[in-house]
MARBA-3410 file (N, C-alpha, C, O; in Angstrom, 1 decimal):
228
184.1,-34.2,-85.2,182.9,-34.9,-85.8,182.6,-36.1,-85.0,183.5,-36.9,-84.7 ~ 181.4,-36.3,-84.6,181.0,-37.5,-83.8,180.9,-38.7,-84.7,180.5,-38.7,-85.9 ~ 181.3,-39.9,-84.1,181.2,-41.1,-84.8,179.7,-41.6,-84.8,178.9,-41.0,-84.0 ~ 179.4,-42.6,-85.5,178.0,-43.1,-85.5,177.6,-43.6,-84.1,176.5,-43.4,-83.7 ~ 178.6,-44.3,-83.5,178.3,-44.8,-82.1,178.1,-43.7,-81.2,177.2,-43.7,-80.3
178.9,-42.6,-81.3,178.8,-41.4,-80.4,177.5,-40.7,-80.6,176.8,-40.2,-79.7 ~ 177.0,-40.6,-81.9,175.7,-40.0,-82.2,174.6,-40.7,-81.5,173.8,-40.0,-80.8 ~ 174.6,-42.0,-81.6,173.5,-42.8,-80.9,173.6,-42.6,-79.4,172.6,-42.5,-78.7 ~ 174.8,-42.7,-78.9,174.9,-42.6,-77.4,174.5,-41.2,-76.9,173.9,-41.1,-75.8 ~ 174.7,-40.2,-77.7,174.3,-38.8,-77.3,172.8,-38.7,-77.3,172.3,-37.9,-76.4
172.2,-39.4,-78.2,170.7,-39.3,-78.2,170.0,-40.1,-77.2,168.8,-39.8,-76.9 ~ 170.6,-41.1,-76.7,170.0,-42.1,-75.9,169.3,-41.5,-74.7,169.9,-40.8,-73.9 ~ 168.0,-41.8,-74.6,167.1,-41.3,-73.5,167.0,-39.8,-73.3,166.7,-39.3,-72.3 ~ 167.3,-39.1,-74.4,167.3,-37.6,-74.4,166.1,-37.1,-75.2,165.3,-37.8,-75.8 ~ 166.1,-35.7,-75.2,165.1,-35.0,-75.9,165.6,-34.5,-77.2,166.7,-33.8,-77.3
164.9,-34.8,-78.3,165.3,-34.3,-79.7,164.2,-33.2,-79.9,163.0,-33.4,-79.9 ~ 164.7,-32.0,-80.2,163.8,-30.8,-80.5,163.6,-30.8,-82.0,164.5,-30.6,-82.8 ~ 162.3,-30.8,-82.4,162.0,-30.7,-83.8,161.7,-29.2,-84.1,160.7,-28.7,-83.6 ~ 162.6,-28.6,-84.8,162.5,-27.1,-85.0,161.9,-26.9,-86.5,162.7,-26.7,-87.4 ~ 160.6,-27.0,-86.6,160.0,-26.9,-87.9,158.9,-25.8,-87.7,157.8,-26.1,-87.3
159.2,-24.6,-88.1,158.2,-23.5,-87.9,157.0,-23.7,-88.8,157.0,-24.4,-89.8 ~ 155.9,-23.0,-88.4,154.8,-22.9,-89.3,155.2,-22.3,-90.6,155.7,-21.1,-90.6 ~ 155.1,-23.0,-91.7,155.5,-22.5,-93.0,154.7,-21.3,-93.4,153.5,-21.3,-93.4 ~ 155.4,-20.2,-93.7,154.7,-18.9,-94.0,154.5,-18.1,-92.8,154.0,-16.9,-93.0 ~ 154.8,-18.6,-91.6,154.7,-17.8,-90.4,155.9,-16.9,-90.1,156.8,-16.9,-90.9
155.8,-16.1,-89.1,156.8,-15.1,-88.8,158.2,-15.7,-88.5,159.2,-15.0,-88.6 ~ 158.2,-17.0,-88.0,159.5,-17.6,-87.6,160.1,-18.5,-88.8,161.1,-19.1,-88.6 ~ 159.4,-18.4,-89.9,159.8,-19.2,-91.1,161.0,-18.6,-91.8,160.8,-18.2,-93.0 ~ 162.1,-18.4,-91.1,163.3,-17.9,-91.8,164.5,-18.6,-91.2,164.6,-18.8,-90.0 ~ 165.4,-19.1,-92.1,166.5,-19.9,-91.6,167.3,-19.4,-90.4,167.6,-20.2,-89.5
167.6,-18.1,-90.3,168.3,-17.6,-89.1,167.5,-17.8,-87.8,168.0,-18.0,-86.8 ~ 166.2,-17.6,-88.0,165.3,-17.8,-86.8,165.2,-19.2,-86.4,165.1,-19.5,-85.2 ~ 165.1,-20.1,-87.4,165.1,-21.5,-87.1,166.4,-21.9,-86.3,166.3,-22.7,-85.4 ~ 167.5,-21.4,-86.8,168.8,-21.7,-86.1,168.7,-21.2,-84.7,169.2,-21.8,-83.7 ~ 168.1,-20.0,-84.5,168.0,-19.5,-83.1,167.1,-20.3,-82.2,167.4,-20.5,-81.1
166.0,-20.8,-82.8,165.1,-21.7,-82.1,165.8,-22.9,-81.7,165.7,-23.4,-80.5 ~ 166.6,-23.5,-82.6,167.4,-24.7,-82.3,168.3,-24.4,-81.1,168.4,-25.2,-80.2 ~ 169.0,-23.3,-81.2,170.0,-23.0,-80.1,169.2,-22.8,-78.7,169.8,-23.2,-77.7 ~ 168.0,-22.2,-78.8,167.3,-22.1,-77.5,166.9,-23.4,-76.9,167.0,-23.6,-75.7 ~ 166.5,-24.4,-77.8,166.2,-25.7,-77.3,167.4,-26.4,-76.7,167.4,-27.1,-75.7
168.6,-26.2,-77.3,169.8,-26.8,-76.8,170.2,-26.2,-75.5,170.7,-26.9,-74.6 ~ 169.9,-24.9,-75.3,170.2,-24.2,-74.1,169.4,-24.8,-72.9,169.7,-24.8,-71.8 ~ 168.2,-25.3,-73.3,167.3,-26.0,-72.3,167.6,-27.4,-72.1,167.0,-28.0,-71.2 ~ 168.6,-28.0,-72.8,169.0,-29.4,-72.6,168.7,-30.4,-73.6,169.0,-31.6,-73.4 ~ 168.1,-30.0,-74.8,167.9,-30.9,-75.9,169.3,-31.5,-76.3,170.3,-30.8,-76.3
169.2,-32.8,-76.7,170.5,-33.5,-77.1,170.6,-33.7,-78.6,171.6,-34.1,-79.1 ~ 169.5,-33.3,-79.3,169.6,-33.5,-80.8,168.5,-32.6,-81.4,167.6,-32.1,-80.7 ~ 168.6,-32.5,-82.7,167.6,-31.6,-83.4,167.0,-32.4,-84.6,167.7,-33.3,-85.2 ~ 165.8,-32.0,-85.0,165.2,-32.5,-86.2,164.8,-31.3,-87.0,164.0,-30.5,-86.6 ~ 165.4,-31.2,-88.2,165.3,-29.9,-89.0,164.8,-30.3,-90.4,165.3,-31.2,-91.0
163.8,-29.6,-90.8,163.2,-29.8,-92.1,163.6,-28.7,-93.1,163.5,-27.5,-92.7 ~ 164.0,-29.1,-94.3,164.4,-28.1,-95.3,165.8,-27.8,-95.4,166.5,-27.7,-94.4 ~ 166.3,-27.7,-96.6,167.8,-27.6,-96.8,168.3,-26.2,-96.3,169.4,-26.2,-95.7 ~ 167.5,-25.2,-96.5,168.0,-23.9,-96.0,168.1,-23.8,-94.5,169.0,-23.3,-94.0 ~ 167.0,-24.4,-93.9,167.0,-24.4,-92.4,168.2,-25.2,-91.8,168.8,-24.9,-90.8
168.4,-26.4,-92.5,169.5,-27.2,-92.1,170.8,-26.6,-92.2,171.7,-26.6,-91.4 ~ 171.0,-25.9,-93.4,172.3,-25.3,-93.6,172.6,-24.1,-92.7,173.7,-23.9,-92.3 ~ 171.5,-23.4,-92.2,171.7,-22.3,-91.3,171.9,-22.9,-89.9,172.6,-22.2,-89.1 ~ 171.3,-24.0,-89.5,171.4,-24.5,-88.2,172.7,-25.3,-87.9,173.3,-25.3,-86.8 ~ 173.2,-26.0,-89.0,174.4,-26.8,-88.8,175.6,-26.1,-88.1,176.2,-26.7,-87.2
176.0,-24.9,-88.6,177.1,-24.3,-88.0,176.9,-23.9,-86.5,177.8,-23.6,-85.7 ~ 175.6,-23.8,-86.1,175.3,-23.3,-84.8,175.0,-24.4,-83.8,174.8,-24.1,-82.6 ~ 175.2,-25.6,-84.2,174.8,-26.8,-83.4,175.9,-27.9,-83.5,176.1,-28.3,-84.6 ~ 176.4,-28.4,-82.4,177.3,-29.5,-82.4,176.7,-30.8,-82.1,177.3,-31.8,-82.1 ~ 175.4,-30.8,-81.9,174.6,-32.0,-81.5,174.2,-32.7,-82.8,174.3,-32.1,-83.9
173.8,-34.0,-82.7,173.3,-34.7,-83.9,172.1,-34.0,-84.5,171.2,-33.6,-83.7 ~ 172.0,-33.9,-85.8,170.9,-33.3,-86.5,170.2,-34.4,-87.4,170.9,-35.0,-88.2 ~ 168.9,-34.5,-87.2,168.1,-35.4,-88.1,167.6,-34.4,-89.2,166.9,-33.5,-88.9 ~ 168.0,-34.7,-90.4,167.5,-33.8,-91.5,166.5,-34.5,-92.4,166.5,-35.7,-92.5 ~ 165.6,-33.7,-92.9,164.5,-34.2,-93.8,164.1,-33.1,-94.7,164.3,-31.9,-94.4
163.4,-33.4,-95.8,162.7,-32.5,-96.6,161.3,-33.0,-96.7,161.0,-34.2,-96.6 ~ 160.4,-32.0,-96.9,158.9,-32.4,-97.1,158.5,-31.8,-98.5,158.6,-30.6,-98.7 ~ 158.1,-32.6,-99.4,157.7,-32.2,-100.7,156.8,-33.2,-101.3,157.0,-34.4,-101.1 ~ 155.9,-32.8,-102.1,155.0,-33.7,-102.8,155.6,-34.2,-104.1,156.4,-33.5,-104.8 ~ 155.3,-35.5,-104.4,155.8,-36.1,-105.6,154.5,-36.7,-106.3,153.6,-37.2,-105.6
154.5,-36.7,-107.6,153.4,-37.2,-108.3,153.1,-38.7,-108.1,154.1,-39.5,-108.1 ~ 151.9,-39.0,-107.9,151.5,-40.4,-107.8,151.8,-41.1,-106.4,151.7,-42.3,-106.3 ~ 152.2,-40.3,-105.4,152.5,-41.0,-104.1,152.1,-40.0,-103.0,152.3,-38.8,-103.1 ~ 151.6,-40.6,-101.9,151.3,-39.7,-100.7,152.6,-39.5,-99.8,152.5,-38.8,-98.9 ~ 153.7,-40.2,-100.2,154.9,-40.0,-99.4,155.5,-38.6,-99.6,155.7,-38.2,-100.8
155.8,-37.9,-98.6,156.3,-36.5,-98.7,157.5,-36.2,-97.8,158.0,-35.1,-97.9 ~ 157.9,-37.1,-96.9,159.1,-36.9,-96.1,160.2,-37.6,-96.8,160.3,-38.8,-96.9 ~ 161.1,-36.8,-97.3,162.3,-37.2,-98.0,162.0,-38.3,-99.0,162.4,-39.5,-98.8 ~ 161.2,-38.0,-100.1,160.7,-39.1,-100.9,161.6,-39.7,-101.9,161.4,-40.8,-102.4 ~ 162.7,-39.0,-102.3,163.5,-39.4,-103.4,165.0,-39.5,-103.1,165.5,-38.8,-102.1
165.8,-40.2,-103.9,167.2,-40.3,-103.7,168.0,-39.0,-103.8,168.9,-38.8,-103.1 ~ 167.5,-38.1,-104.6,168.1,-36.8,-104.7,168.0,-36.0,-103.4,168.9,-35.2,-103.1 ~ 167.0,-36.2,-102.7,166.8,-35.6,-101.4,167.9,-36.1,-100.4,168.4,-35.3,-99.6 ~ 168.2,-37.3,-100.5,169.2,-37.9,-99.6,170.6,-37.2,-99.8,171.2,-36.8,-98.8 ~ 171.0,-37.1,-101.0,172.2,-36.5,-101.4,172.3,-35.0,-100.9,173.3,-34.6,-100.3
171.2,-34.3,-101.1,171.1,-32.9,-100.7,171.2,-32.7,-99.2,171.9,-31.8,-98.7 ~ 170.5,-33.6,-98.5,170.5,-33.5,-97.0,171.9,-33.8,-96.4,172.4,-33.2,-95.5 ~ 172.5,-34.8,-97.0,173.9,-35.2,-96.5,174.9,-34.0,-96.8,175.7,-33.7,-95.9 ~ 174.8,-33.4,-97.9,175.6,-32.3,-98.2,175.4,-31.1,-97.3,176.3,-30.3,-97.1 ~ 174.1,-30.9,-96.9,173.8,-29.8,-96.0,174.2,-30.0,-94.6,174.1,-29.1,-93.8
174.6,-31.2,-94.2,175.1,-31.4,-92.9,174.3,-32.3,-92.0,174.6,-32.4,-90.8 ~ 173.4,-33.1,-92.5,172.6,-34.0,-91.6,173.5,-35.1,-91.2,174.2,-35.7,-91.9 ~ 173.3,-35.5,-89.9,174.0,-36.7,-89.4,173.1,-37.9,-89.6,173.6,-39.0,-89.8 ~ 171.8,-37.7,-89.5,170.8,-38.7,-89.6,169.8,-38.2,-90.6,169.4,-37.0,-90.6 ~ 169.3,-39.0,-91.5,168.3,-38.6,-92.5,167.0,-39.4,-92.2,167.0,-40.6,-92.2
166.0,-38.7,-92.1,164.6,-39.2,-91.8,163.9,-39.3,-93.1,163.9,-38.4,-94.0 ~ 163.2,-40.4,-93.3,162.3,-40.5,-94.5,161.1,-41.3,-94.2,161.1,-42.1,-93.2 ~ 160.0,-41.2,-95.0,158.8,-41.9,-94.8,159.0,-43.3,-95.3,159.3,-43.6,-96.4 ~ 158.9,-44.3,-94.3,159.1,-45.7,-94.6,157.8,-46.5,-94.5,157.8,-47.6,-94.2 ~ 156.7,-45.8,-94.8,155.4,-46.5,-94.7,155.2,-47.4,-95.9,156.0,-47.3,-96.9
154.2,-48.2,-95.9,154.0,-49.2,-96.9,153.1,-48.6,-98.1,152.6,-49.4,-98.9 ~ 153.0,-47.3,-98.1,152.2,-46.7,-99.1,152.9,-46.6,-100.5,154.1,-46.8,-100.5 ~ 152.2,-46.4,-101.6,152.9,-46.3,-102.9,154.0,-45.2,-102.8,153.7,-44.1,-102.3 ~ 155.2,-45.6,-103.3,156.3,-44.7,-103.1,157.2,-44.7,-104.4,157.2,-45.6,-105.1 ~ 157.9,-43.6,-104.6,158.8,-43.5,-105.7,160.0,-44.3,-105.6,160.6,-44.7,-106.6
160.5,-44.6,-104.4,161.7,-45.4,-104.2,161.5,-46.3,-103.0,160.9,-45.9,-102.0 ~ 161.9,-47.6,-103.2,161.7,-48.6,-102.1,162.4,-48.2,-100.8,163.4,-47.5,-100.8 ~ 161.8,-48.8,-99.7,162.4,-48.5,-98.4,163.8,-49.0,-98.3,164.7,-48.3,-97.8 ~ 164.1,-50.2,-98.8,165.4,-50.7,-98.8,166.4,-49.9,-99.6,167.6,-49.7,-99.1 ~ 166.0,-49.4,-100.7,166.9,-48.6,-101.5,167.2,-47.3,-100.9,168.3,-46.8,-100.9
166.2,-46.7,-100.2,166.4,-45.5,-99.4,167.4,-45.7,-98.3,168.3,-44.9,-98.1 ~ 167.3,-46.8,-97.6,168.2,-47.0,-96.5,169.6,-47.2,-97.0,170.6,-46.7,-96.4 ~ 169.8,-48.0,-98.1,171.1,-48.2,-98.6,171.7,-46.9,-99.1,172.9,-46.6,-98.9 ~ 170.9,-46.0,-99.7,171.4,-44.7,-100.2,171.9,-43.8,-99.0,172.9,-43.1,-99.1 ~ 171.1,-43.8,-98.0,171.5,-43.0,-96.8,172.8,-43.5,-96.2,173.7,-42.7,-95.9
172.9,-44.8,-96.0,174.1,-45.3,-95.4,175.3,-45.0,-96.4,176.4,-44.8,-95.9 ~ 175.1,-45.1,-97.7,176.2,-44.9,-98.6,176.7,-43.4,-98.5,177.9,-43.2,-98.8 ~ 175.9,-42.5,-98.0,176.3,-41.1,-97.9,176.9,-40.9,-96.5,177.3,-39.8,-96.2 ~ 177.1,-41.9,-95.7,177.7,-41.8,-94.4,176.8,-41.3,-93.3,177.3,-40.9,-92.2 ~ 175.5,-41.4,-93.6,174.6,-40.9,-92.5,173.8,-42.1,-91.9,173.8,-43.2,-92.5
173.2,-41.9,-90.8,172.4,-42.9,-90.2,170.9,-42.7,-90.7,170.6,-41.6,-91.1 ~ 170.1,-43.7,-90.5,168.8,-43.7,-91.0,167.7,-43.6,-89.9,167.8,-44.4,-88.9 ~ 166.8,-42.7,-90.1,165.6,-42.7,-89.2,164.4,-43.0,-90.1,164.1,-42.2,-91.0 ~ 163.7,-44.1,-89.9,162.6,-44.5,-90.7,161.3,-44.1,-90.0,161.0,-44.6,-88.9 ~ 160.6,-43.2,-90.6,159.3,-42.7,-90.1,158.2,-43.7,-90.5,158.0,-43.8,-91.7
157.5,-44.3,-89.5,156.5,-45.3,-89.8,155.2,-45.0,-89.1,155.1,-44.1,-88.3 ~ 154.2,-45.8,-89.4,152.9,-45.6,-88.8,152.3,-46.8,-88.1,151.4,-46.7,-87.4 ~ 152.9,-48.0,-88.4,152.4,-49.2,-87.8,153.6,-50.1,-87.3,154.8,-49.9,-87.7 ~ 153.3,-51.1,-86.5,154.3,-52.0,-86.0,154.9,-52.8,-87.2,156.2,-52.9,-87.2 ~ 154.1,-53.2,-88.1,154.7,-54.0,-89.3,155.7,-53.2,-90.1,156.7,-53.7,-90.5
155.3,-51.9,-90.3,156.3,-51.0,-91.0,157.6,-50.8,-90.3,158.6,-50.8,-90.8 ~ 157.4,-50.7,-88.9,158.6,-50.5,-88.1,159.5,-51.7,-88.1,160.8,-51.5,-88.2 ~ 158.9,-52.8,-88.0,159.7,-54.1,-88.0,160.4,-54.3,-89.4,161.5,-54.7,-89.5 ~ 159.7,-54.0,-90.5,160.2,-54.1,-91.8,161.4,-53.2,-92.0,162.4,-53.6,-92.6 ~ 161.3,-51.9,-91.6,162.4,-51.0,-91.7,163.6,-51.4,-90.9,164.7,-51.3,-91.3
163.3,-51.9,-89.7,164.4,-52.4,-88.8,165.1,-53.6,-89.5,166.4,-53.6,-89.4 ~ 164.4,-54.5,-90.1,165.0,-55.7,-90.7,165.9,-55.2,-91.9,166.9,-55.8,-92.2 ~ 165.5,-54.1,-92.6,166.2,-53.6,-93.7,167.4,-52.8,-93.3,168.2,-52.3,-94.2 ~ 167.6,-52.5,-92.0,168.8,-51.8,-91.6,168.7,-50.4,-91.1,169.7,-49.8,-90.9 ~ 167.4,-50.0,-90.8,167.2,-48.6,-90.3,167.9,-48.6,-88.9,167.7,-49.5,-88.1
168.6,-47.5,-88.6,169.3,-47.4,-87.3,168.3,-46.9,-86.2,168.4,-47.3,-85.1 ~ 167.3,-46.1,-86.6,166.3,-45.6,-85.7,164.9,-45.7,-86.4,164.9,-45.6,-87.7 ~ 163.9,-46.0,-85.7,162.5,-46.1,-86.2,161.7,-45.1,-85.4,161.6,-45.2,-84.2 ~ 161.1,-44.2,-86.1,160.2,-43.1,-85.5,158.8,-43.4,-85.6,158.3,-43.8,-86.7 ~ 158.0,-43.2,-84.6,156.5,-43.4,-84.7,155.8,-42.1,-85.2,154.6,-41.9,-85.0
156.6,-41.4,-86.0,156.2,-40.1,-86.5,154.8,-40.1,-87.2,154.0,-39.2,-87.1 ~ 154.6,-41.1,-88.0,153.4,-41.1,-88.9,152.2,-41.9,-88.3,151.2,-42.2,-89.1 ~ 152.3,-42.4,-87.1,151.2,-43.1,-86.5,150.0,-42.2,-86.4,150.1,-41.1,-85.8 ~ 148.9,-42.6,-87.0,147.7,-41.7,-87.0,147.6,-40.8,-88.2,146.6,-40.1,-88.4 ~ 148.6,-40.8,-89.1,148.7,-40.0,-90.2,148.6,-40.8,-91.5,148.8,-40.2,-92.6
148.4,-42.1,-91.4,148.1,-42.9,-92.6,146.7,-43.4,-92.4,146.1,-43.4,-91.3 ~ 146.0,-43.7,-93.5,144.6,-44.2,-93.5,144.4,-45.4,-92.7,143.3,-45.7,-92.2 ~ 145.4,-46.2,-92.5,145.3,-47.5,-91.9,145.9,-47.6,-90.5,145.9,-48.7,-89.9 ~ 146.4,-46.5,-89.9,147.0,-46.5,-88.6,146.0,-45.9,-87.6,145.2,-45.0,-88.0 ~ 146.0,-46.3,-86.3,145.0,-45.8,-85.4,145.3,-44.3,-85.0,146.4,-43.9,-84.8
144.2,-43.6,-85.0,144.3,-42.2,-84.6,144.1,-42.0,-83.1,143.0,-42.4,-82.6 ~ 145.1,-41.5,-82.4,144.9,-41.4,-81.0,145.0,-39.9,-80.6,145.5,-39.1,-81.3 ~ 144.5,-39.6,-79.4,144.6,-38.2,-78.9,146.0,-37.8,-78.6,146.5,-36.7,-79.0 ~ 146.7,-38.7,-77.9,148.1,-38.4,-77.6,149.1,-39.3,-78.3,148.7,-39.9,-79.4 ~ 150.3,-39.5,-77.8,151.3,-40.3,-78.5,150.9,-41.8,-78.5,150.2,-42.2,-77.7
151.4,-42.5,-79.5,151.1,-43.9,-79.7,152.1,-44.7,-78.8,153.0,-45.3,-79.3 ~ 151.8,-44.7,-77.5,152.7,-45.4,-76.6,152.7,-46.9,-76.8,153.7,-47.6,-76.6 ~ 151.6,-47.4,-77.3,151.5,-48.9,-77.5,152.5,-49.3,-78.7,153.2,-50.3,-78.6 ~ 152.6,-48.4,-79.7,153.5,-48.7,-80.8,154.9,-48.6,-80.3,155.8,-49.4,-80.7 ~ 155.2,-47.6,-79.5,156.5,-47.5,-78.9,156.9,-48.7,-78.1,158.0,-49.3,-78.2
156.0,-49.2,-77.3,156.2,-50.3,-76.4,156.5,-51.6,-77.2,157.4,-52.3,-76.9 ~ 155.7,-51.8,-78.3,155.8,-53.0,-79.0,157.1,-53.1,-79.9,157.7,-54.1,-80.0 ~ 157.4,-51.9,-80.4,158.7,-51.9,-81.2,159.9,-52.1,-80.3,160.8,-52.8,-80.6 ~ 159.9,-51.4,-79.1,161.0,-51.6,-78.2,161.1,-53.0,-77.7,162.2,-53.6,-77.6 ~ 160.0,-53.7,-77.5,160.0,-55.0,-77.0,160.6,-56.0,-78.0,161.1,-57.1,-77.6
160.5,-55.6,-79.3,161.1,-56.5,-80.3,162.5,-56.0,-80.7,163.1,-56.5,-81.7 ~ 163.1,-55.2,-79.9,164.5,-54.9,-80.1,164.8,-53.7,-81.0,165.9,-53.6,-81.5 ~ 163.8,-53.0,-81.3,163.9,-51.8,-82.3,164.3,-50.6,-81.5,163.8,-50.3,-80.4 ~ 165.3,-49.9,-82.0,165.7,-48.6,-81.4,164.7,-47.5,-81.8,164.8,-47.0,-82.9 ~ 163.7,-47.2,-81.0,162.5,-46.5,-81.4,162.6,-45.0,-80.9,162.8,-44.8,-79.7
162.3,-44.1,-81.8,162.2,-42.7,-81.4,160.7,-42.4,-81.3,159.9,-42.5,-82.2 ~ 160.2,-42.0,-80.1,158.8,-41.6,-79.9,158.6,-40.2,-80.5,159.3,-39.3,-80.0 ~ 157.7,-40.1,-81.4,157.5,-38.8,-82.0,156.0,-38.8,-82.5,155.4,-39.7,-82.9 ~ 155.4,-37.6,-82.3,154.0,-37.4,-82.7,153.1,-37.2,-81.6,152.9,-38.1,-80.8 ~ 152.5,-36.0,-81.5,151.5,-35.6,-80.5,152.0,-35.7,-79.1,151.2,-36.0,-78.2
153.3,-35.5,-78.8,153.8,-35.4,-77.5,153.8,-33.9,-77.1,154.6,-33.1,-77.5 ~ 152.8,-33.6,-76.2,152.5,-32.2,-75.9,153.0,-31.8,-74.5,153.0,-30.6,-74.3 ~ 153.3,-32.7,-73.6,153.6,-32.3,-72.3,154.9,-33.1,-71.8,155.2,-34.1,-72.3 ~ 155.6,-32.6,-70.8,156.7,-33.3,-70.2,156.3,-34.7,-69.7,157.0,-35.7,-69.8 ~ 155.0,-34.8,-69.1,154.6,-36.1,-68.6,154.5,-37.1,-69.8,154.9,-38.3,-69.6
153.9,-36.7,-70.9,153.8,-37.6,-72.1,155.2,-38.0,-72.6,155.4,-39.2,-73.0 ~ 156.2,-37.1,-72.5,157.5,-37.4,-72.9,158.1,-38.5,-72.0,158.7,-39.4,-72.4 ~ 157.9,-38.3,-70.7,158.4,-39.3,-69.7,157.7,-40.7,-69.9,158.4,-41.7,-69.8 ~ 156.4,-40.6,-70.2,155.7,-41.9,-70.4,156.2,-42.6,-71.7,156.3,-43.9,-71.7 ~ 156.6,-41.9,-72.7,157.2,-42.5,-73.9,158.5,-43.2,-73.5,158.8,-44.3,-74.0
159.3,-42.5,-72.7,160.6,-43.1,-72.3,160.4,-44.3,-71.5,161.0,-45.4,-71.7 ~ 159.4,-44.3,-70.6,159.1,-45.4,-69.7,158.5,-46.6,-70.6,158.7,-47.7,-70.2 ~ 157.9,-46.3,-71.7,157.4,-47.3,-72.6,158.5,-48.0,-73.4,158.2,-49.0,-74.2 ~ 159.7,-47.5,-73.3,160.8,-48.1,-74.0,161.5,-47.3,-75.1,162.3,-47.8,-75.8 ~ 161.1,-46.1,-75.3,161.6,-45.2,-76.3,163.1,-45.0,-76.1,163.6,-44.9,-75.0
163.9,-45.1,-77.2,165.3,-44.8,-77.2,165.5,-43.3,-76.9,166.5,-42.9,-76.2 ~ 164.7,-42.5,-77.5,164.7,-41.0,-77.3,163.3,-40.5,-77.7,162.5,-41.2,-78.2 ~ 163.1,-39.2,-77.4,161.8,-38.6,-77.6,162.0,-37.3,-78.4,162.8,-36.5,-78.1 ~ 161.1,-37.2,-79.4,161.1,-36.0,-80.2,159.9,-35.2,-79.9,158.8,-35.7,-79.9 ~ 160.1,-33.9,-79.7,159.0,-33.0,-79.4,159.1,-31.8,-80.4,160.2,-31.2,-80.5
158.0,-31.4,-81.0,158.1,-30.3,-82.0,157.2,-29.2,-81.6,157.6,-28.1,-81.1 ~ 155.9,-29.3,-81.9,154.9,-28.2,-81.8,155.0,-27.6,-80.4,154.9,-26.4,-80.3 ~ 155.0,-28.4,-79.4,155.0,-27.9,-78.0,156.2,-27.0,-77.6,156.2,-26.3,-76.7 ~ 157.3,-27.2,-78.4,158.5,-26.4,-78.1,158.7,-25.2,-79.1,159.0,-24.2,-78.6 ~ 158.4,-25.4,-80.4,158.9,-24.4,-81.3,157.8,-23.8,-82.2,158.1,-22.9,-83.0
156.6,-24.3,-82.2,155.5,-23.7,-83.0,154.7,-22.8,-82.1,153.6,-23.1,-81.6 ~ 155.2,-21.6,-82.0,154.6,-20.6,-81.0,153.2,-20.3,-81.3,152.4,-20.2,-80.4 ~ 152.9,-20.2,-82.6,151.5,-19.9,-83.0,150.5,-21.0,-82.5,149.4,-20.7,-82.0 ~ 150.9,-22.3,-82.6,150.0,-23.4,-82.2,149.9,-23.4,-80.7,148.8,-23.6,-80.2 ~ 151.0,-23.2,-80.0,150.9,-23.2,-78.5,150.0,-22.0,-78.0,149.2,-22.2,-77.1
150.2,-20.8,-78.6,149.4,-19.7,-78.3,147.9,-19.9,-78.5,147.0,-19.6,-77.7 ~ 147.6,-20.5,-79.7,146.2,-20.8,-80.1,145.6,-21.7,-79.0,144.4,-21.5,-78.7 ~ 146.3,-22.7,-78.5,145.7,-23.6,-77.5,145.3,-22.8,-76.3,144.2,-23.0,-75.7 ~ 146.1,-21.8,-75.8,145.7,-21.0,-74.7,144.5,-20.1,-75.0,143.6,-20.0,-74.2 ~ 144.5,-19.5,-76.2,143.4,-18.7,-76.6,142.1,-19.4,-76.6,141.1,-18.9,-76.2
142.1,-20.6,-77.2,140.9,-21.4,-77.3,140.4,-21.8,-75.9,139.2,-21.9,-75.7 ~ 141.4,-22.1,-75.0,140.9,-22.5,-73.6,140.3,-21.3,-72.9,139.4,-21.5,-72.1 ~ 140.7,-20.1,-73.2,140.1,-18.9,-72.6,138.8,-18.5,-73.3,138.0,-17.7,-72.7 ~ 138.6,-18.9,-74.5,137.5,-18.4,-75.3,136.1,-18.8,-74.8,135.1,-18.1,-75.1 ~ 136.0,-19.9,-74.0,134.7,-20.3,-73.6,134.3,-19.7,-72.3,133.2,-20.0,-71.8
135.1,-18.8,-71.7,134.7,-18.1,-70.4,133.7,-17.0,-70.7,133.9,-16.2,-71.6 ~ 132.6,-17.0,-69.9,131.6,-16.0,-70.0,131.4,-15.3,-68.7,131.8,-15.8,-67.6 ~ 130.8,-14.1,-68.7,130.4,-13.4,-67.4,131.5,-12.6,-66.9,131.4,-11.9,-65.9
END
């Protein structure tokens, strides 16, 4: 079992593959998610981001790399849906997550950011705080988050919506000493490299690697405008 220091060192400057299939799609089965994860590891990924307890439980025995675990579910009265409650923390730790990701935005939430970070650390896991703005990232860092992800930039009403990854957010967080994971709308190897050059501790890529339907659709749409 890797120590917390070893987990961070293994992720440093590497690719984290987010294996989250289109829900309801043909790859939305735990054994297939585990196979997708193994395929990304064969290509050189140094870590995984897995959503859902069943997918995490299926992937854990097949992967010796650090796994970032999360659940996505709606809770009444809050827009927060990435690991929203303390019960989710316990379940993810039991399923084998090394790192637990949660929505650390400033939106109305069932559990405070500080309480979530304390609960994750109490379970022996490291914390990845998914944020959408510089202020949220700095706040999570001050409260003890081990990693801060730009996952939700452009997905809150008050954060800037960009075509590609929010490299400016990566740059500003890194400049302030935050261990930042670049995540969100990274579609090409060049964009991944640019994120690392902007100061990212590591880079997470999901759709471009493991959502086959979405990648295929992009090619089909590009071909659709051809006439003659």
